[in-house]
A tleap script that builds the chain and sets N, CA, C and O, in Angstrom:
source leaprc.protein.ff14SB
mol = sequence {
  NMET LYS VAL ARG LYS GLY ASP ARG VAL ARG
  VAL LEU ASN GLY LYS ASP ARG GLY LYS GLU
  GLY GLU VAL VAL PHE ALA TYR PRO ALA LYS
  GLY THR VAL ILE VAL GLU GLY VAL ASN ILE
  ALA THR LYS HIE GLN GLY PRO ARG GLN GLY
  ILE MET GLN THR GLY ILE ILE ASP LYS GLU
  MET PRO ILE ARG VAL SER ASN VAL ALA VAL
  ILE SER PRO ALA ASP GLY GLN PRO THR ARG
  VAL GLY TYR ARG PHE ASP THR ASP GLY ARG
  LYS ILE ARG VAL CYS ARG ARG THR GLY VAL
  ASP CLEU
}
set mol.1.N position { -34.158 -4.043 -3.085 }
set mol.1.CA position { -33.043 -3.405 -3.289 }
set mol.1.C position { -32.362 -4.561 -1.963 }
set mol.1.O position { -32.843 -4.688 -0.837 }
set mol.2.N position { -31.333 -5.177 -2.432 }
set mol.2.CA position { -30.443 -6.041 -1.678 }
set mol.2.C position { -29.328 -5.650 -0.932 }
set mol.2.O position { -28.702 -6.452 -0.239 }
set mol.3.N position { -28.971 -4.181 -1.055 }
set mol.3.CA position { -27.922 -3.536 -0.329 }
set mol.3.C position { -28.514 -2.767 0.649 }
set mol.3.O position { -29.494 -2.104 0.310 }
set mol.4.N position { -28.050 -2.699 2.035 }
set mol.4.CA position { -28.445 -2.229 3.172 }
set mol.4.C position { -27.384 -1.508 3.798 }
set mol.4.O position { -26.172 -1.552 3.586 }
set mol.5.N position { -28.092 -0.800 4.649 }
set mol.5.CA position { -27.349 0.176 5.714 }
set mol.5.C position { -26.090 -0.890 6.243 }
set mol.5.O position { -26.232 -2.112 6.276 }
set mol.6.N position { -25.182 -0.365 6.535 }
set mol.6.CA position { -24.002 -1.035 7.418 }
set mol.6.C position { -23.438 -2.165 6.583 }
set mol.6.O position { -22.542 -2.842 7.088 }
set mol.7.N position { -23.950 -2.502 5.114 }
set mol.7.CA position { -23.135 -3.554 4.289 }
set mol.7.C position { -21.685 -2.588 3.848 }
set mol.7.O position { -21.507 -1.385 3.659 }
set mol.8.N position { -20.635 -4.029 3.796 }
set mol.8.CA position { -19.478 -3.435 3.336 }
set mol.8.C position { -19.437 -3.596 1.610 }
set mol.8.O position { -19.818 -4.657 1.115 }
set mol.9.N position { -19.008 -2.608 0.844 }
set mol.9.CA position { -19.378 -2.947 -0.616 }
set mol.9.C position { -18.107 -2.572 -1.274 }
set mol.9.O position { -17.080 -2.403 -0.616 }
set mol.10.N position { -18.146 -2.457 -2.377 }
set mol.10.CA position { -17.036 -2.262 -3.258 }
set mol.10.C position { -17.435 -1.592 -4.846 }
set mol.10.O position { -18.178 -2.258 -5.568 }
set mol.11.N position { -16.960 -0.399 -5.283 }
set mol.11.CA position { -17.852 0.273 -6.221 }
set mol.11.C position { -17.127 -0.372 -7.385 }
set mol.11.O position { -15.908 -0.452 -7.540 }
set mol.12.N position { -18.052 -0.800 -8.144 }
set mol.12.CA position { -17.911 -1.463 -9.650 }
set mol.12.C position { -17.570 -0.612 -10.968 }
set mol.12.O position { -17.035 -1.055 -11.984 }
set mol.13.N position { -18.006 0.746 -10.727 }
set mol.13.CA position { -17.991 1.542 -11.997 }
set mol.13.C position { -17.784 3.176 -11.612 }
set mol.13.O position { -18.204 3.528 -10.510 }
set mol.14.N position { -17.283 3.970 -12.302 }
set mol.14.CA position { -17.344 5.230 -12.097 }
set mol.14.C position { -15.866 5.917 -11.497 }
set mol.14.O position { -14.849 5.241 -11.340 }
set mol.15.N position { -15.932 6.970 -11.283 }
set mol.15.CA position { -14.441 7.446 -10.877 }
set mol.15.C position { -13.540 6.681 -9.716 }
set mol.15.O position { -12.333 6.438 -9.692 }
set mol.16.N position { -14.483 6.424 -8.859 }
set mol.16.CA position { -13.898 5.651 -7.159 }
set mol.16.C position { -13.829 3.997 -7.854 }
set mol.16.O position { -13.567 3.147 -7.002 }
set mol.17.N position { -13.959 3.650 -8.777 }
set mol.17.CA position { -14.125 2.127 -9.197 }
set mol.17.C position { -12.892 1.482 -8.331 }
set mol.17.O position { -11.740 1.895 -8.469 }
set mol.18.N position { -13.237 0.445 -7.438 }
set mol.18.CA position { -12.332 -0.492 -6.770 }
set mol.18.C position { -12.062 0.024 -5.347 }
set mol.18.O position { -11.404 -0.583 -4.502 }
set mol.19.N position { -12.705 1.329 -5.174 }
set mol.19.CA position { -12.809 1.856 -3.832 }
set mol.19.C position { -13.906 0.816 -3.116 }
set mol.19.O position { -14.891 0.371 -3.706 }
set mol.20.N position { -13.446 0.430 -1.338 }
set mol.20.CA position { -14.440 0.222 -0.592 }
set mol.20.C position { -14.785 0.779 0.812 }
set mol.20.O position { -13.981 1.346 1.552 }
set mol.21.N position { -16.385 0.487 1.136 }
set mol.21.CA position { -16.781 1.511 2.156 }
set mol.21.C position { -17.978 0.888 2.663 }
set mol.21.O position { -18.541 -0.047 2.095 }
set mol.22.N position { -18.411 1.492 3.888 }
set mol.22.CA position { -19.660 0.779 4.467 }
set mol.22.C position { -20.709 1.859 3.912 }
set mol.22.O position { -20.469 3.034 3.631 }
set mol.23.N position { -21.966 1.155 3.819 }
set mol.23.CA position { -23.078 2.123 3.345 }
set mol.23.C position { -23.515 2.843 4.524 }
set mol.23.O position { -23.555 2.167 5.552 }
set mol.24.N position { -23.937 4.373 4.632 }
set mol.24.CA position { -24.100 4.949 5.451 }
set mol.24.C position { -25.516 5.235 5.410 }
set mol.24.O position { -26.131 5.369 6.468 }
set mol.25.N position { -26.219 5.365 4.050 }
set mol.25.CA position { -27.711 5.448 3.943 }
set mol.25.C position { -28.131 4.651 2.899 }
set mol.25.O position { -27.316 4.224 2.080 }
set mol.26.N position { -29.505 4.360 2.821 }
set mol.26.CA position { -30.032 3.708 1.487 }
set mol.26.C position { -31.044 4.355 1.290 }
set mol.26.O position { -31.721 4.766 2.232 }
set mol.27.N position { -31.378 4.592 -0.051 }
set mol.27.CA position { -32.631 4.972 -0.575 }
set mol.27.C position { -33.284 4.074 -1.593 }
set mol.27.O position { -33.133 4.298 -2.794 }
set mol.28.N position { -33.983 3.097 -1.164 }
set mol.28.CA position { -34.498 2.286 -1.862 }
set mol.28.C position { -35.467 2.650 -3.218 }
set mol.28.O position { -35.455 2.111 -4.325 }
set mol.29.N position { -36.256 3.698 -2.744 }
set mol.29.CA position { -37.115 4.589 -3.483 }
set mol.29.C position { -36.228 4.589 -4.770 }
set mol.29.O position { -36.410 3.895 -5.771 }
set mol.30.N position { -35.223 5.507 -4.549 }
set mol.30.CA position { -34.315 6.064 -5.476 }
set mol.30.C position { -33.150 5.284 -6.556 }
set mol.30.O position { -32.542 5.662 -7.557 }
set mol.31.N position { -33.208 3.914 -5.715 }
set mol.31.CA position { -32.108 2.710 -5.862 }
set mol.31.C position { -30.717 3.521 -5.921 }
set mol.31.O position { -29.923 3.468 -6.860 }
set mol.32.N position { -30.571 4.271 -4.759 }
set mol.32.CA position { -29.364 4.616 -4.590 }
set mol.32.C position { -28.881 4.590 -3.115 }
set mol.32.O position { -29.696 4.357 -2.223 }
set mol.33.N position { -27.456 4.846 -2.812 }
set mol.33.CA position { -26.832 4.552 -1.839 }
set mol.33.C position { -25.663 5.402 -1.311 }
set mol.33.O position { -24.811 5.619 -2.173 }
set mol.34.N position { -25.429 5.911 -0.156 }
set mol.34.CA position { -24.302 6.334 0.219 }
set mol.34.C position { -23.378 5.857 0.837 }
set mol.34.O position { -23.519 5.416 1.977 }
set mol.35.N position { -21.961 5.857 0.026 }
set mol.35.CA position { -21.100 5.047 0.901 }
set mol.35.C position { -20.015 5.930 1.376 }
set mol.35.O position { -19.615 6.907 0.742 }
set mol.36.N position { -19.557 5.545 2.517 }
set mol.36.CA position { -18.705 6.345 3.751 }
set mol.36.C position { -17.294 6.201 2.629 }
set mol.36.O position { -16.815 5.152 2.199 }
set mol.37.N position { -16.827 7.663 2.333 }
set mol.37.CA position { -15.544 7.931 1.605 }
set mol.37.C position { -15.648 8.237 0.314 }
set mol.37.O position { -14.965 9.105 -0.230 }
set mol.38.N position { -16.467 7.576 -0.223 }
set mol.38.CA position { -16.899 7.443 -2.001 }
set mol.38.C position { -17.659 8.492 -2.477 }
set mol.38.O position { -18.533 9.079 -1.839 }
set mol.39.N position { -17.193 8.795 -3.999 }
set mol.39.CA position { -17.919 9.706 -4.277 }
set mol.39.C position { -17.967 11.093 -3.773 }
set mol.39.O position { -18.994 11.771 -3.752 }
set mol.40.N position { -16.772 11.493 -3.357 }
set mol.40.CA position { -16.888 12.984 -2.749 }
set mol.40.C position { -17.030 14.178 -3.752 }
set mol.40.O position { -16.304 14.259 -4.742 }
set mol.41.N position { -17.938 15.048 -3.471 }
set mol.41.CA position { -18.198 16.294 -4.097 }
set mol.41.C position { -17.623 17.259 -3.227 }
set mol.41.O position { -17.420 17.056 -2.030 }
set mol.42.N position { -17.304 18.539 -3.966 }
set mol.42.CA position { -17.077 19.620 -2.978 }
set mol.42.C position { -18.391 20.548 -3.304 }
set mol.42.O position { -19.068 20.610 -4.330 }
set mol.43.N position { -18.494 21.191 -2.154 }
set mol.43.CA position { -20.161 21.695 -2.088 }
set mol.43.C position { -19.969 23.239 -1.477 }
set mol.43.O position { -19.337 23.300 -0.422 }
set mol.44.N position { -20.338 24.182 -1.905 }
set mol.44.CA position { -20.420 25.653 -1.285 }
set mol.44.C position { -21.587 25.792 -0.231 }
set mol.44.O position { -22.756 25.939 -0.588 }
set mol.45.N position { -21.249 25.743 0.911 }
set mol.45.CA position { -22.536 25.869 1.811 }
set mol.45.C position { -22.329 27.258 2.477 }
set mol.45.O position { -21.266 27.604 2.993 }
set mol.46.N position { -23.391 27.975 2.416 }
set mol.46.CA position { -23.662 29.085 3.053 }
set mol.46.C position { -23.969 29.186 4.784 }
set mol.46.O position { -23.959 28.094 5.352 }
set mol.47.N position { -24.174 30.123 5.449 }
set mol.47.CA position { -24.935 29.901 6.614 }
set mol.47.C position { -26.277 29.698 6.678 }
set mol.47.O position { -27.003 30.484 6.070 }
set mol.48.N position { -26.857 28.599 7.430 }
set mol.48.CA position { -28.089 28.651 7.427 }
set mol.48.C position { -28.568 28.211 9.189 }
set mol.48.O position { -27.833 27.784 10.079 }
set mol.49.N position { -29.810 28.460 9.225 }
set mol.49.CA position { -30.226 28.192 10.724 }
set mol.49.C position { -30.091 26.409 11.135 }
set mol.49.O position { -30.678 25.471 10.594 }
set mol.50.N position { -29.127 26.386 12.247 }
set mol.50.CA position { -29.222 24.812 12.546 }
set mol.50.C position { -27.984 24.409 11.766 }
set mol.50.O position { -27.721 23.293 12.214 }
set mol.51.N position { -27.039 24.724 10.801 }
set mol.51.CA position { -26.049 24.354 10.277 }
set mol.51.C position { -24.922 24.733 10.840 }
set mol.51.O position { -24.948 25.962 10.780 }
set mol.52.N position { -23.991 24.416 11.328 }
set mol.52.CA position { -22.646 24.942 11.903 }
set mol.52.C position { -21.593 25.205 10.976 }
set mol.52.O position { -20.844 26.181 11.026 }
set mol.53.N position { -21.563 24.063 9.919 }
set mol.53.CA position { -20.624 23.966 9.174 }
set mol.53.C position { -20.775 25.166 8.085 }
set mol.53.O position { -21.961 25.410 7.864 }
set mol.54.N position { -19.951 25.897 7.420 }
set mol.54.CA position { -20.198 26.711 6.491 }
set mol.54.C position { -18.725 26.936 5.464 }
set mol.54.O position { -17.572 26.781 5.865 }
set mol.55.N position { -19.045 27.244 4.389 }
set mol.55.CA position { -17.910 27.464 3.680 }
set mol.55.C position { -17.769 26.067 2.481 }
set mol.55.O position { -18.758 25.399 2.178 }
set mol.56.N position { -16.557 25.835 1.977 }
set mol.56.CA position { -16.607 24.911 1.057 }
set mol.56.C position { -16.258 23.448 2.008 }
set mol.56.O position { -15.249 23.261 2.688 }
set mol.57.N position { -17.297 22.608 1.837 }
set mol.57.CA position { -17.335 21.110 2.339 }
set mol.57.C position { -16.900 20.088 1.358 }
set mol.57.O position { -16.833 20.319 0.150 }
set mol.58.N position { -16.604 18.953 1.908 }
set mol.58.CA position { -16.657 17.778 1.253 }
set mol.58.C position { -17.964 16.871 1.577 }
set mol.58.O position { -18.345 16.514 2.692 }
set mol.59.N position { -18.464 16.633 0.505 }
set mol.59.CA position { -19.865 16.010 0.899 }
set mol.59.C position { -20.024 14.353 0.051 }
set mol.59.O position { -19.890 14.238 -1.167 }
set mol.60.N position { -20.279 13.375 0.833 }
set mol.60.CA position { -20.620 12.235 -0.086 }
set mol.60.C position { -21.697 12.117 -0.865 }
set mol.60.O position { -22.786 12.516 -0.450 }
set mol.61.N position { -21.572 11.599 -2.007 }
set mol.61.CA position { -23.095 11.909 -2.885 }
set mol.61.C position { -23.384 10.503 -3.094 }
set mol.61.O position { -22.609 9.600 -2.779 }
set mol.62.N position { -24.778 10.306 -3.757 }
set mol.62.CA position { -25.552 8.961 -3.917 }
set mol.62.C position { -24.729 8.751 -4.942 }
set mol.62.O position { -24.121 9.592 -5.605 }
set mol.63.N position { -24.741 7.047 -5.090 }
set mol.63.CA position { -24.317 5.711 -5.863 }
set mol.63.C position { -25.455 5.003 -6.406 }
set mol.63.O position { -26.297 4.504 -5.660 }
set mol.64.N position { -25.533 4.925 -7.807 }
set mol.64.CA position { -26.335 4.036 -7.942 }
set mol.64.C position { -26.145 2.425 -7.334 }
set mol.64.O position { -25.067 1.837 -7.248 }
set mol.65.N position { -27.320 1.952 -6.990 }
set mol.65.CA position { -26.836 0.668 -6.326 }
set mol.65.C position { -26.602 -0.386 -6.981 }
set mol.65.O position { -26.420 -1.474 -6.434 }
set mol.66.N position { -26.575 -0.188 -8.320 }
set mol.66.CA position { -26.238 -1.290 -9.586 }
set mol.66.C position { -24.632 -1.091 -9.745 }
set mol.66.O position { -23.994 -1.985 -10.303 }
set mol.67.N position { -24.068 -0.100 -9.333 }
set mol.67.CA position { -22.578 0.176 -9.355 }
set mol.67.C position { -22.075 -0.296 -8.049 }
set mol.67.O position { -20.903 -0.037 -7.775 }
set mol.68.N position { -22.562 -0.738 -7.481 }
set mol.68.CA position { -21.690 -1.549 -6.113 }
set mol.68.C position { -22.249 -2.696 -5.800 }
set mol.68.O position { -23.454 -2.936 -5.873 }
set mol.69.N position { -21.299 -3.522 -5.405 }
set mol.69.CA position { -21.359 -4.987 -4.900 }
set mol.69.C position { -21.101 -5.186 -3.536 }
set mol.69.O position { -20.286 -4.473 -2.950 }
set mol.70.N position { -21.745 -6.128 -2.945 }
set mol.70.CA position { -21.529 -6.244 -1.568 }
set mol.70.C position { -20.299 -7.331 -1.364 }
set mol.70.O position { -20.257 -8.253 -2.178 }
set mol.71.N position { -19.477 -7.288 -0.513 }
set mol.71.CA position { -18.303 -7.709 0.194 }
set mol.71.C position { -18.765 -9.133 0.739 }
set mol.71.O position { -19.766 -9.188 1.454 }
set mol.72.N position { -18.159 -10.117 0.464 }
set mol.72.CA position { -18.547 -11.215 1.120 }
set mol.72.C position { -17.612 -11.317 2.456 }
set mol.72.O position { -16.435 -10.957 2.435 }
set mol.73.N position { -18.259 -11.851 3.639 }
set mol.73.CA position { -17.447 -11.959 4.979 }
set mol.73.C position { -16.742 -13.042 4.672 }
set mol.73.O position { -15.806 -13.034 5.471 }
set mol.74.N position { -16.662 -13.806 4.102 }
set mol.74.CA position { -15.997 -15.054 4.210 }
set mol.74.C position { -14.625 -15.076 3.340 }
set mol.74.O position { -13.640 -15.736 3.672 }
set mol.75.N position { -14.688 -14.385 2.357 }
set mol.75.CA position { -13.359 -14.409 1.657 }
set mol.75.C position { -12.842 -12.922 0.926 }
set mol.75.O position { -11.890 -12.819 0.152 }
set mol.76.N position { -13.833 -11.698 1.441 }
set mol.76.CA position { -13.284 -10.461 1.150 }
set mol.76.C position { -13.478 -10.213 -0.413 }
set mol.76.O position { -12.647 -9.447 -0.901 }
set mol.77.N position { -14.401 -10.715 -1.244 }
set mol.77.CA position { -14.526 -10.261 -2.717 }
set mol.77.C position { -15.897 -10.319 -3.044 }
set mol.77.O position { -16.724 -11.011 -2.450 }
set mol.78.N position { -16.141 -9.501 -4.098 }
set mol.78.CA position { -17.605 -8.784 -4.204 }
set mol.78.C position { -18.316 -10.085 -4.677 }
set mol.78.O position { -17.821 -10.975 -5.369 }
set mol.79.N position { -19.715 -10.013 -4.110 }
set mol.79.CA position { -20.773 -11.180 -4.588 }
set mol.79.C position { -22.060 -10.643 -4.767 }
set mol.79.O position { -22.411 -9.516 -4.418 }
set mol.80.N position { -22.772 -11.522 -5.341 }
set mol.80.CA position { -24.228 -11.101 -5.236 }
set mol.80.C position { -25.059 -11.688 -4.144 }
set mol.80.O position { -24.850 -12.810 -3.683 }
set mol.81.N position { -25.857 -11.014 -3.812 }
set mol.81.CA position { -27.073 -11.529 -2.408 }
set mol.81.C position { -28.261 -12.372 -3.119 }
set mol.81.O position { -28.868 -12.099 -4.156 }
set mol.82.N position { -28.416 -13.536 -2.201 }
set mol.82.CA position { -29.678 -14.446 -2.350 }
set mol.82.C position { -30.187 -14.313 -1.324 }
set mol.82.O position { -29.660 -13.626 -0.449 }
set mol.83.N position { -31.458 -14.991 -1.137 }
set mol.83.CA position { -32.073 -15.273 0.134 }
set mol.83.C position { -32.451 -16.667 0.296 }
set mol.83.O position { -32.826 -17.320 -0.678 }
set mol.84.N position { -32.366 -17.241 1.639 }
set mol.84.CA position { -32.933 -18.310 1.833 }
set mol.84.C position { -34.014 -18.135 3.198 }
set mol.84.O position { -34.123 -17.059 3.786 }
set mol.85.N position { -34.654 -19.166 3.523 }
set mol.85.CA position { -35.435 -19.041 4.749 }
set mol.85.C position { -34.893 -20.048 5.418 }
set mol.85.O position { -34.460 -21.093 4.931 }
set mol.86.N position { -34.925 -19.610 6.993 }
set mol.86.CA position { -34.480 -20.601 8.139 }
set mol.86.C position { -35.779 -21.248 8.604 }
set mol.86.O position { -36.910 -20.996 8.188 }
set mol.87.N position { -35.425 -22.118 9.529 }
set mol.87.CA position { -36.286 -22.877 10.278 }
set mol.87.C position { -37.771 -22.360 10.696 }
set mol.87.O position { -38.912 -22.800 10.554 }
set mol.88.N position { -37.256 -21.341 11.214 }
set mol.88.CA position { -38.646 -20.171 11.580 }
set mol.88.C position { -39.499 -19.603 10.849 }
set mol.88.O position { -40.440 -19.019 11.385 }
set mol.89.N position { -39.357 -19.645 9.308 }
set mol.89.CA position { -39.676 -19.241 8.267 }
set mol.89.C position { -39.348 -17.380 8.124 }
set mol.89.O position { -40.098 -16.504 7.694 }
set mol.90.N position { -38.023 -17.281 8.641 }
set mol.90.CA position { -37.729 -16.001 8.367 }
set mol.90.C position { -36.453 -15.776 7.106 }
set mol.90.O position { -35.535 -16.582 6.956 }
set mol.91.N position { -36.592 -14.798 6.460 }
set mol.91.CA position { -35.838 -14.668 5.410 }
set mol.91.C position { -34.486 -13.953 5.619 }
set mol.91.O position { -34.283 -12.848 6.123 }
set mol.92.N position { -33.614 -14.841 5.115 }
set mol.92.CA position { -32.054 -14.629 5.684 }
set mol.92.C position { -31.367 -14.240 4.224 }
set mol.92.O position { -31.656 -14.849 3.193 }
set mol.93.N position { -30.347 -13.061 4.278 }
set mol.93.CA position { -29.607 -12.854 3.013 }
set mol.93.C position { -28.477 -13.652 2.972 }
set mol.93.O position { -27.736 -13.717 3.953 }
set mol.94.N position { -28.257 -14.272 1.947 }
set mol.94.CA position { -27.114 -14.901 2.042 }
set mol.94.C position { -26.069 -14.862 0.638 }
set mol.94.O position { -26.545 -14.743 -0.491 }
set mol.95.N position { -24.579 -14.981 0.894 }
set mol.95.CA position { -23.665 -14.852 -0.376 }
set mol.95.C position { -23.973 -16.083 -1.370 }
set mol.95.O position { -24.073 -17.298 -1.202 }
set mol.96.N position { -24.066 -15.324 -2.352 }
set mol.96.CA position { -24.255 -16.071 -3.702 }
set mol.96.C position { -22.962 -17.260 -3.975 }
set mol.96.O position { -23.099 -18.372 -4.485 }
set mol.97.N position { -21.654 -16.607 -3.445 }
set mol.97.CA position { -20.442 -17.257 -3.922 }
set mol.97.C position { -20.214 -18.285 -3.090 }
set mol.97.O position { -20.020 -19.383 -3.611 }
set mol.98.N position { -20.189 -18.173 -1.731 }
set mol.98.CA position { -19.887 -19.004 -0.315 }
set mol.98.C position { -20.883 -19.567 0.198 }
set mol.98.O position { -20.612 -20.656 0.705 }
set mol.99.N position { -22.306 -19.135 0.288 }
set mol.99.CA position { -23.393 -19.411 0.780 }
set mol.99.C position { -23.479 -19.146 2.599 }
set mol.99.O position { -24.184 -19.750 3.407 }
set mol.100.N position { -22.526 -18.068 2.835 }
set mol.100.CA position { -22.303 -17.702 4.073 }
set mol.100.C position { -23.655 -16.579 4.431 }
set mol.100.O position { -24.098 -15.813 3.575 }
set mol.101.N position { -24.090 -16.644 5.586 }
set mol.101.CA position { -25.307 -15.601 6.013 }
set mol.101.C position { -24.274 -14.060 5.888 }
set mol.101.O position { -23.052 -13.930 5.959 }
set mol.102.N position { -25.153 -13.248 5.720 }
set mol.102.CA position { -24.761 -11.818 5.793 }
set mol.102.C position { -25.011 -11.076 6.669 }
set mol.102.O position { -24.629 -9.907 6.616 }
savepdb mol mol.pdb
quit
């Protein structure tokens, strides 16, 4: 999965298409991400031990990683992610459109 926590992404499909946000959690095993302020669902939550917030709450739900695109830091447009190796042999993520390191 090429999307990581902290990446700025744009939603490509679904009810929130066009919205942008930062990835809060990434679940590589499931192939989903949770994006801040996107795909909000209303949940009725009862009292539980350790949970302070009860009642009707708004919760961010996961989105398939195929429905989001990473935003390029150079021009602010959605892009694909590629990899390259630096001189030390470390793998670095790069923007496919502009070649800028992510």
